[in-house]
Residue frames as a rotation matrix with the C-alpha (Angstrom) as fourth column:
MET 1
0.589 0.808 0.000 0.00
0.808 -0.589 0.000 0.00
0.000 0.000 -1.000 0.00
SER 2
-0.132 -0.673 0.728 1.43
0.611 -0.633 -0.475 3.36
0.781 0.382 0.495 -0.92
PHE 3
-0.805 -0.267 -0.530 2.12
0.587 -0.486 -0.648 6.15
-0.084 -0.832 0.548 1.51
GLY 4
-0.859 0.499 0.112 -0.59
-0.430 -0.824 0.369 8.33
0.276 0.269 0.923 -0.02
MET 5
-0.057 0.869 -0.492 -3.26
-0.107 0.485 0.868 5.68
0.993 0.102 0.065 0.45
MET 6
-0.213 -0.081 -0.974 -2.24
0.875 0.428 -0.226 5.07
0.435 -0.900 -0.020 4.06
PHE 7
-0.972 -0.166 -0.166 -2.30
0.220 -0.889 -0.401 8.82
-0.082 -0.426 0.901 4.71
LEU 8
-0.577 0.815 0.057 -5.81
-0.544 -0.436 0.717 9.16
0.609 0.383 0.695 3.25
ILE 9
0.081 0.585 -0.807 -7.10
0.336 0.746 0.575 6.22
0.939 -0.317 -0.136 5.29
THR 10
-0.527 -0.356 -0.772 -5.55
0.840 -0.078 -0.537 7.66
0.131 -0.931 0.340 8.45
MET 11
-0.984 0.172 0.046 -7.12
-0.175 -0.983 -0.056 11.07
0.035 -0.063 0.997 7.77
ALA 12
-0.254 0.940 -0.226 -10.52
-0.316 0.140 0.938 9.44
0.914 0.310 0.262 7.14
PHE 13
0.027 0.218 -0.975 -10.35
0.760 0.629 0.162 7.65
0.649 -0.746 -0.149 10.50
MET 14
-0.804 -0.366 -0.469 -9.25
0.587 -0.613 -0.528 10.85
-0.095 -0.700 0.708 12.25
PHE 15
-0.808 0.566 0.165 -12.10
-0.430 -0.757 0.492 12.79
0.403 0.326 0.855 10.66
ALA 16
0.005 0.847 -0.531 -14.61
0.030 0.531 0.847 10.12
1.000 -0.020 -0.023 11.69
ILE 17
-0.185 -0.141 -0.973 -13.35
0.916 0.333 -0.223 9.97
0.355 -0.932 0.068 15.28
LEU 18
-0.940 -0.206 -0.270 -13.26
0.296 -0.888 -0.352 13.76
-0.167 -0.411 0.896 15.70
GLY 19
-0.620 0.781 0.079 -16.67
-0.422 -0.416 0.806 14.12
0.662 0.466 0.587 14.06
PHE 20
0.106 0.637 -0.763 -18.16
0.443 0.657 0.610 11.56
0.890 -0.403 -0.212 16.42
ALA 21
-0.463 -0.361 -0.809 -16.53
0.885 -0.151 -0.440 13.27
0.037 -0.920 0.390 19.41
ALA 22
-0.993 0.099 0.070 -17.87
-0.095 -0.994 0.058 16.67
0.075 0.051 0.996 18.34
THR 23
-0.257 0.955 -0.148 -21.38
-0.269 0.077 0.960 15.28
0.928 0.286 0.238 17.87
LEU 24
0.064 0.221 -0.973 -21.27
0.769 0.610 0.189 13.56
0.636 -0.761 -0.131 21.25
TYR 25
-0.773 -0.419 -0.477 -19.99
0.627 -0.621 -0.470 16.75
-0.099 -0.663 0.742 22.91
HIS 26
-0.817 0.505 0.277 -22.73
-0.297 -0.781 0.549 18.82
0.494 0.367 0.788 21.29
PHE 27
0.092 0.944 -0.318 -25.57
-0.066 0.325 0.944 16.62
0.994 -0.066 0.092 22.52
LEU 28
0.018 -0.130 -0.991 -24.08
0.909 0.416 -0.038 16.07
0.417 -0.900 0.126 25.97
SER 29
-0.920 -0.366 -0.144 -23.47
0.393 -0.840 -0.376 19.79
0.016 -0.402 0.916 26.49
LYS 30
-0.498 0.829 0.255 -27.13
-0.457 -0.501 0.735 20.45
0.737 0.250 0.628 25.60
ALA 31
0.304 0.682 -0.665 -28.37
0.183 0.643 0.744 17.71
0.935 -0.348 0.071 27.94
LEU 32
0.376 -0.271 -0.886 -26.06
0.921 0.215 0.325 18.39
0.102 -0.938 0.331 30.88
THR 33
0.413 -0.199 0.888 -25.87
0.109 -0.958 -0.266 22.12
0.904 0.207 -0.374 31.46
ALA 34
-0.522 -0.747 -0.411 -23.44
0.539 0.084 -0.838 23.21
0.661 -0.659 0.359 34.16
LYS 35
-0.707 0.245 0.663 -25.74
-0.508 -0.828 -0.237 25.84
0.491 -0.505 0.710 35.65
ASP 36
0.424 0.888 -0.180 -28.35
-0.515 0.400 0.758 23.20
0.745 -0.229 0.626 36.50
GLY 37
0.211 -0.416 -0.885 -25.77
0.561 0.793 -0.239 21.33
0.801 -0.446 0.400 38.56
LEU 38
-0.805 -0.580 0.124 -25.11
0.274 -0.549 -0.790 24.40
0.526 -0.602 0.601 40.73
VAL 39
-0.254 0.803 0.539 -28.75
-0.698 -0.537 0.473 24.97
0.669 -0.257 0.697 41.69
ILE 40
-0.950 0.021 -0.312 -29.80
0.229 0.725 -0.649 23.44
0.212 -0.688 -0.694 44.99
ASP 41
-0.309 0.927 0.212 -33.56
-0.445 -0.338 0.829 23.14
0.840 0.162 0.517 45.18
THR 42
-0.604 0.330 0.725 -35.77
-0.666 0.291 -0.687 22.37
-0.438 -0.898 0.044 48.09
PRO 43
-0.797 0.335 0.502 -38.10
0.435 0.896 0.093 19.43
-0.418 0.292 -0.860 47.50
GLU 44
0.228 0.940 -0.254 -40.99
0.446 -0.333 -0.831 21.86
-0.865 0.076 -0.496 46.90
GLU 45
0.175 -0.246 -0.953 -39.03
-0.669 -0.740 0.068 23.86
-0.722 0.626 -0.295 44.30
ALA 46
-0.843 -0.533 0.070 -37.96
-0.340 0.630 0.698 20.65
-0.416 0.565 -0.713 42.59
LEU 47
-0.406 0.777 0.482 -41.58
0.678 0.609 -0.411 19.59
-0.613 0.160 -0.774 42.20
GLU 48
0.535 0.651 -0.539 -42.57
0.191 -0.715 -0.673 22.99
-0.823 0.257 -0.507 40.74
ARG 49
-0.245 -0.765 -0.595 -39.62
-0.467 -0.445 0.764 23.20
-0.850 0.465 -0.248 38.37
ASP 50
0.853 0.488 -0.186 -40.27
-0.362 0.295 -0.884 22.66
-0.377 0.822 0.428 34.65
LEU 51
-0.022 -0.882 0.471 -37.81
0.089 0.468 0.879 20.29
-0.996 0.061 0.068 33.00
């Protein structure tokens, strides 16, 4: 296998891995916001809170 073909295959794998990581980061950052983790609710406030 030539060097050029190996380089293209390596770049394709890197693109796929980084693309998957970016997609995973996007959805996890939307689902797990940091400001929600800092809020301490009482049980009453937790029941009234809209998710």
